ZAMARGU-4260 file (C-alpha; in steps of 0.2 Angstrom, whole numbers, plus 5000, padded with zeros to 4 digits):
<rodrens>
0) 5797/5368/5701 | 5810/5369/5714 | 5812/5388/5711 | 5793/5390/5713 | 5793/5382/5730
5) 5808/5393/5736 | 5798/5408/5731 | 5782/5402/5740 | 5792/5398/5756 | 5801/5415/5755
10) 5785/5424/5753 | 5777/5415/5768 | 5792/5419/5779 | 5792/5437/5775 | 5773/5438/5779
15) 5776/5429/5795 | 5790/5442/5800 | 5779/5457/5796 | 5765/5450/5806 | 5776/5445/5821
20) 5784/5462/5821 | 5767/5471/5820 | 5772/5479/5803 | 5757/5472/5794 | 5752/5483/5779
25) 5739/5495/5785 | 5736/5512/5777 | 5741/5526/5788 | 5727/5536/5796 | 5722/5552/5787
30) 5728/5568/5794 | 5716/5578/5805 | 5715/5597/5804 | 5723/5597/5821 | 5738/5588/5815
35) 5740/5598/5799 | 5751/5613/5801 | 5742/5630/5797 | 5753/5634/5782 | 5747/5618/5774
40) 5729/5620/5778 | 5719/5631/5766 | 5704/5633/5778 | 5715/5640/5791 | 5721/5654/5779
45) 5703/5659/5775 | 5697/5659/5793 | 5690/5642/5792 | 5677/5646/5779 | 5679/5636/5762
50) 5668/5636/5747 | 5660/5620/5743 | 5653/5615/5726 | 5641/5602/5734 | 5626/5614/5732
55) 5630/5621/5714 | 5619/5618/5699 | 5627/5607/5686 | 5623/5612/5667 | 5629/5597/5656
60) 5625/5591/5639 | 5631/5588/5621 | 5633/5599/5606 | 5630/5591/5588 | 5633/5598/5571
65) 5619/5598/5557 | 5623/5580/5553 | 5620/5574/5571 | 5638/5571/5574 | 5646/5576/5590
70) 5654/5593/5589 | 5671/5596/5598 | 5679/5612/5603 | 5663/5623/5602 | 5663/5638/5613
75) 5651/5639/5628 | 5647/5655/5638 | 5635/5657/5653 | 5629/5673/5661 | 5615/5678/5673
80) 5599/5683/5665 | 5599/5702/5662 | 5618/5704/5664 | 5630/5708/5649 | 5646/5700/5656
85) 5648/5682/5654 | 5655/5674/5670 | 5658/5656/5664 | 5666/5650/5648 | 5672/5633/5642
90) 5673/5622/5626 | 5666/5605/5622 | 5677/5590/5624 | 5682/5578/5609 | 5665/5570/5611
95) 5655/5586/5610 | 5651/5585/5628 | 5652/5599/5642 | 5648/5601/5660 | 5649/5618/5670
100) 5644/5622/5688 | 5635/5638/5692 | 5628/5644/5709 | 5610/5639/5712 | 5595/5651/5714
105) 5597/5661/5698 | 5591/5662/5680 | 5605/5659/5667 | 5608/5662/5648 | 5619/5649/5639
110) 5627/5654/5622 | 5635/5642/5611 | 5644/5647/5595 | 5657/5641/5583 | 5664/5647/5566
115) 5652/5644/5552 | 5637/5640/5562 | 5623/5651/5570 | 5624/5656/5588 | 5612/5648/5599
120) 5605/5654/5616 | 5596/5644/5629 | 5588/5649/5645 | 5593/5639/5661 | 5583/5639/5676
125) 5593/5636/5692 | 5579/5640/5704 | 5568/5625/5700 | 5574/5614/5715 | 5584/5602/5704
130) 5603/5601/5705 | 5606/5599/5687 | 5600/5602/5669 | 5604/5592/5653 | 5604/5602/5637
135) 5607/5597/5619 | 5612/5609/5605 | 5611/5605/5587 | 5621/5618/5577 | 5614/5625/5561
140) 5626/5631/5547 | 5626/5649/5542 | 5618/5652/5526 | 5625/5663/5512 | 5612/5676/5514
145) 5618/5693/5521 | 5609/5704/5533
</rodrens>
């Protein structure tokens, strides 16, 4: 009990010293662009123009297997409608979920595939005035038939 009182008194005295000397624990003010040297400021290198993802369109969802269990590590690819080249690629996480950002104002095509399952394609409309779209894929196994 005696040691507990000594700790409380020491803590009180320490707090009083910090307050008396003006060294109270306040977080430092965030640096402004004027105080940041140009070498450490990426906006200064690009002429003050920085790309913001604030207006991007978010495509998110989940991929399930044929037994309705979440499907990890499925390949996702997105391209603009009418183009051949895929511009965005990713994989689902351990819970079969994904999220990808694309620029707004275009039509997109999302392709989902993995070994042993049929490739699936969905059209995504990023012109609809919304900021995101949720999509769900249920993968179908490849049957033994040959084309």
